[in-house]
N, C-alpha and C positions, 0 to 999 in steps of 0.2 A: 379720509374716504373711513367711516366705520370697517372692521374685517366682516366678513360673516361666515356662517359656521360652515361655510366649504371650505376659512382658510383658515380655521383657526386652529389648528395642532393635529397630532397625530390621531388617527381614528382608534376609540376601542369600544367592539360592541356588549351590553353591557343589556338586559332588561332586568330592572330594580323592583320588580312587582313582588307580591306579597304581600302577609300581614305584619303587622306593627311599625306602620308607615313610611316614610319612602328613605330615611335614614337607612332603616332595617334593610330593609328590603337592597337599597343599594349596599352597604356592608357584604350582606351574606352573597350579592349575587360576585361582589369581586373576591374574598375568600373563596368560594366555590371554582373563579376560575383560575383563580392560583395552586389549589387543590392540587385539579385536576390538569396542571402542566400547562391549561392556555396558555398560561401568563408566567415565561418560564423562569427563576433564577436572573435576576440586573436588567429585566426591562422596565423602561421609562413609561410611565403611565402620566396621559394627559395632563395639565394644570386642573390646578380645578376649575378656575374661571371656565376653558375648554370644556372642560366634561358636564360642566351645567347648561355649559351653551347647548350641546349637541343632545343632553336628556333634558334640555326644558324644564331643568330645574336651581332650584334656586344655587346658590355656590359657597352658602355658608352648608347645605349639606352636603356637600365633596365633601368640605373641608373639613368635618365632622366624621365624613365616613374615614378620611386616610386617618385622620388620627386616632380611629379607635383602632386600625388594622397595625397601625406604626407600634402600639400600645401593643399587643396583641402578638408583634413579630412576623406580621405576615409584611409588612412593608417595609423600606423606612426612608425618612425627609432629611436632607442634609440641602445645605445652601448651596447652589449654584450647581448640583447636580438633578433635583424635581427630586418627586416622589420614584422610587423601585420599586420592584417583589425586592423583597429579601433575596441574599445570598444561601441564608439555611433557612429556607421556608421549608416547610414540608413538602417531601417527594407526593408525586401523584399516589393515588392509595392503589395496589395491586388488587388483582384476584389472587382469594383465599387460596391454600392452594395445602394437598397435605401435608405432615411434618415428613422431612425421606425419613426410611428404616432408620433403628439411632435412640441414643440416650437422647430425652427431649429439655436435656437442659443442663445447664454447665457453659463453661467457656467456648467448648468443642463446638457446642449446637450453636450458641450466641453469634459462633465469626462465619456459618455459614451465610450461602447468598442463592438468590434466583438463578440457577442456571443461564438465563437467558440477561443477563445484565453485569457482565464481570465485571468487577471494582480494577484488576489486573489484565493489561493485553499482554500476552507472551506467544500472538501469535504470526509466523516467520512472513516475511515479503512485506514488513513498510520499516520505514527510516526513523526516527525522532522526528516528528513533522512541529514540533515545537521549534527546534534547532535551526528551522527554515531559515536562506537569511535575507530577510524581505528588506532592509535595509538598502541590500546590496543588491538584491534581482530589481527593485525600484529604481534603484540609480540606473541599472541598465536600460530599462522601459525606457524612461526619459528619456534616454542618452540616444537608443533604438526609434524611439515614436519623432523627435526632432530631425534623424538623419534620413528617415527615410524618404522613399520616392512617392510622391503622388500615389502613384501606377502598384506601389506592393500591394494599396487597400483593394485590388480588385480580387477578382476570385483567383489567377494567378495558377500556374505549373502544378501539374498533379506529384509530382516529383516533388514537390518545394519547395519551399524559399534560397534562392542560389547563395546568400548569404550562411544561413545553415548549413546549408551544405558543404557549404567552404569549407565554414569554421568547422564540419565534425571534420572531414574528412585528411583537417590539419590534424588534429587532437587527437582521434584516431590509430594513425601513424603513428605520432608520437607515444603512446601513452598504452595505444593494447597493440601493437606494433601491425595492422589492421595496411594493407597495401590498398588506399582506393584515391578517387578522384574525386570530386563532387559532383559529375555526373554518370555517376556509378550506385550515391546517396538520394533515398528516396527517405519520407519523415513519412508518418506512420502516427497515430493517435494512441500510442501506446503498443508493449508485445503483443497484444491477443489481437490487434488490428492488421500489425504483419501479418501474425499466421493466418488471420482470414484472406489477407492478399494472398499469402502464400499458396494458401489453400486452393482458392480457386485458379491459381496458374498451375501449379501442380494436375490439378484434375484436367484442365484442359489440355494438358500436353499426356495426355493416359497413364496418369499414374492413380494405380491403385492402391496404395501403402503407404504410410509412410511410418516403420521404426521408432520407436520411442524407448525412453528407461524402466526398469522398474520400477524404480522410486524416480516419482515429478509430480505435475500438479495435473490433477483431473479435469479440470474448465482448461486445458489445450490441447488435454486429448478429446476433449467434446470441441472443440472447435475443428480440428480434422475431422473428424468424424461427421459436422453439419457438413464440410464442402463434399463429404462422399468419400474419405479415404477410409480405409483399417486403419489401425495401431499397434499393427502386433510387440508384445515386448521385448526388451535384448537381454542375455542376463548382466548381470554385477554381480563382482567377484574385490577380491582386494586391490587387485588394481585398477577398477573401476567398470566401466561400462566397456561390455568385450564387441567389439561390432563382426564377429564373423559370420553369426547365426541374423544379418542383415536381410538374408533370404533373397521374394525376387523385390522386397519393396524400394520405392523410385527415389526414395529420401530418407535421412533419420533425421532426428533431432536430439542432440546434445546438448548438454551442459556441461564445456571441456577443462575450464577452467577452475570451477567451485560445483560439483555438483550438486544439484538440488532434489534431497535435500543430506547426503548422507556427506558432504562437504569434503570430497575428496576432488584430487586433481587427478585428470585423465592423466595415465603415463606415456610417457615418452614412445614407445611401444605402438600402444593401442592410438596414438593419437595420429603416425605414422598410418597406422594402417586402416584405420579408418579412412582417410584422405587416400591412400592407394586402392580401396577400395573403391571410394566414389570414380576414379578418374577410368576401373578398368571393366564396369558394369555402364558409366555414363546419369551415374546419378547425382547429389546434387546433397549436402550437408548442411543442416541449421543447428547455427551455431548461436546458441543463446546463451550471453553475454551477460547476466543480468545485473551481477554485482561485483565486475573485473575489476573496481577502481581499489578494494578494502581488502586488503592482503598485510598479514601483521607480522609471521616468522615463516617467511617463506620470500625469495626474490617472486616477483611478478610472473605469472604466465602468462605469455605470452599466445596472441587469440590464435584461434586456429585456422581462420582464413590468412595470417600470413604464410601458410606451407602450401594452398593454392586456391589464388581469388577466383578460377574457373570455376572448381565446384563446391564452395565452400558460402552459403550466404551467411556477412554476419548480422545479428539482428543486435541490438540494445535498446534503453530508455534511461530517462532522469527519474523511474520511480524510485529506485533506491539510493541515489548520490545526492535529489533533490527533493521531490515530491510529487506520487503516482497522481494526484490531482492536477498536474499541467499538461496530461498527455503528451506525450512528449516523448515519442521512441523514432527510429533508424533503424534502415536496413543498408547493407553497404551488399551490391548483388554483384555476379558476373556480367559482362555487357549482354550477352547472349540471351539474360533475365530481363533485362532494365527497362526495357518498353513493354516487353511484357505486364510485367509488374507495375508501374503508370499504369499501363490500361485498365488492368485488375480496378485499379484503386478508385479511377474515377475520371474523367473529363475535365476535371478543375480537381483544386487542390482542399483537402477536407480538415484540414489543421490549422488551427488559430494561429492568423497570420504575424498578428500580436506577440503571441508566446513564441513564436517561431524568432522574429526578430530581435527579441531579452534575451533567446537563450543563444544566439549567435554573439551578442553581443558581453551578453556576460563570458561565454570561453573564449571572446577573442579578450577581450582585459584581462584575463587572469586570476577574475573572480571566481571563476569555477573551481581552478587548481586550487586556488587556497581554499574553499570550501571544500574541497574533497579530504587536504590535507588535514584542518583542523577535526575534521566528520572520524577519520581513520583514529585521531587519537583519543575521540571520547568511545568508540566503539572502541578499540583496545582494550583501554582501562573496564568497561562495562565487561566486557570474557572475559578478561584478567579476576573482577568482584566475582562472576557466575564461576569459573570452575577453583576460587580459592572458599567459594562458598561450599559447595556442594560436596569438595574433599572433604573441608570442617565436620556437615551437618551427615550424608550418604555417604561417608565410603565405601560404599558394595556401586555406589553408579560411576560410570566413567563417565566421561565427556572428551567428544572424538568429533570433529569437523571444524579444528575451532583454525586451523593455519589460516582462513579469510573470514571474508562474508559478514552478514550480520544476525546469525545464527549457531546454535550449536544444535549433536546430536545426543541427548541423554542416557545412554545403555542402562537398561536395566535388567536386572534380575529374571530370567524367562519366568512369563507368564504372568506380569505385575503390571505389564501398558495401559490398559485397559479400567482396572482397580484405581491406579495413581492416576488415573484422567478422568475417573468418576467423581475421584475425590479435590481435583483440582477445582471441577465445576461447583463442587459446593463449597469450595474456600473463595471464589471468587475471580478465580485465576482461568483465563481462556488462553489454552497449548493445545494443538495437535498431538496426537501420540503417532509415532512413526509408522502405524496401517493406514491412517489419511490417507498418507501419497504414496501408497502400495498399485501398483498396476493389479486391479483385477487378475490375468494371467502372470503376472511376475514371476521369473525363471531368476529365482536366490531364496536362499533359504528364509524362513520368516525370524525376524529379530523384533524382542521387546523393545520400545526407545520412546523416547519423546522428540521436538521438533523445537527447540526453545528462541521463538525469535527475543532477541536482547534490545534491538533497534530502536521498537516500537515507544517502551515509555518515554514523557521527556523525563531530566536526569531526577525533577522533585521525588518522581514517583519510582524512581529506579530501585532504590533503595526498598522502601515496601514490597513489591512485587518478587525480589529476590529472596527477602523473608517469606515471603508468600511460598513460592518453588520451595525451598526446603523445608519448611511444615508437610509438603504433603512425598514428598520423595520417598520409597522403603528405605 
């Protein structure tokens, strides 16, 4: 049977009209589609036969247009690979903008980039996504899917799949010192989802405020405020966050193992004090254990939850250890809170079943431990390279908060943070100043610093990103 236009190949919308004939019109239409970014580098184009049939023109016309654009460098054509948009095709034209103040010529001006399109990403919060263990994850997914009962693909328990809750209870007990059983574990679609659920539970219990750290993530404070909860700031000093001024807040949100972004561990006296305060007041401690697996120069700091599982909610995710796009997180809840949290999450499970089953298999098979250990070595090498480069190129800058985690705090000379962040933007370097993470009512002295995420760039880009960073340091 002859193939029809509906099954002849991939679709490509073009309007090859205009002066100069069909060949010229087609060539111009294709060139414009590449120039504007509608056809991205690497996109495979239809065969000349398919496109000719779609457009109702001669196949030779299409073949000649393709040949013209290959000669110009817009397209590539290889045997077995077809015709594709060239990897080095010119980027979409940008809207003209004013030249920033300063010299208009020279190597420094040439290196300037559009701040909206960074060349190097050193924003904290994301691991090296190029290092995601695709092969091992795929093996785990196959095993999980092959062995899953058919009813696992139904709507499911709002607490999450029992396979994952069981695997996490064992892993967290072994690796983080968490005291948990599967019934106390609730699976969530990441930390933000968990905090949204907890906000509903706390508000329903009559809580009016959740105390937070002076430095932290604004989106987390916003989620709590969206739940109707105030977010007063706690003081921060050399010992970490001070829980004493907790006031009448019904709960406190902390990052005790590795304070974000300052990078310190909560002092043992403060750890004991915050749990004791929760016991005396009937409050709750929300423990954000966002990167507890990654430590380098110290013994691992166990989870705060191990001190009192009745008063501490332990929250974790796979976002730093694997990838945020998995949307997999968990809470280990006090028994008195477990049913309320499951009800607040909803009547059915809202997290993908296949992802849950795969992570359960990934943990149970030992692949998760192997991945964490290899990642720890890779990130430690990056951290060491960062510290050495800063010491050599910017001796007035002090690197702190690097005993664990995926980011470092670079203490700058007073009054220089804003200018360094602006210089970084024009060097095509995305990073955060410490002020970006400061609570509007922070109870601590103002510090000039950069928060540099060294986990984000792939290995191939890390050296160039480090060089760009050193260029902007005072």
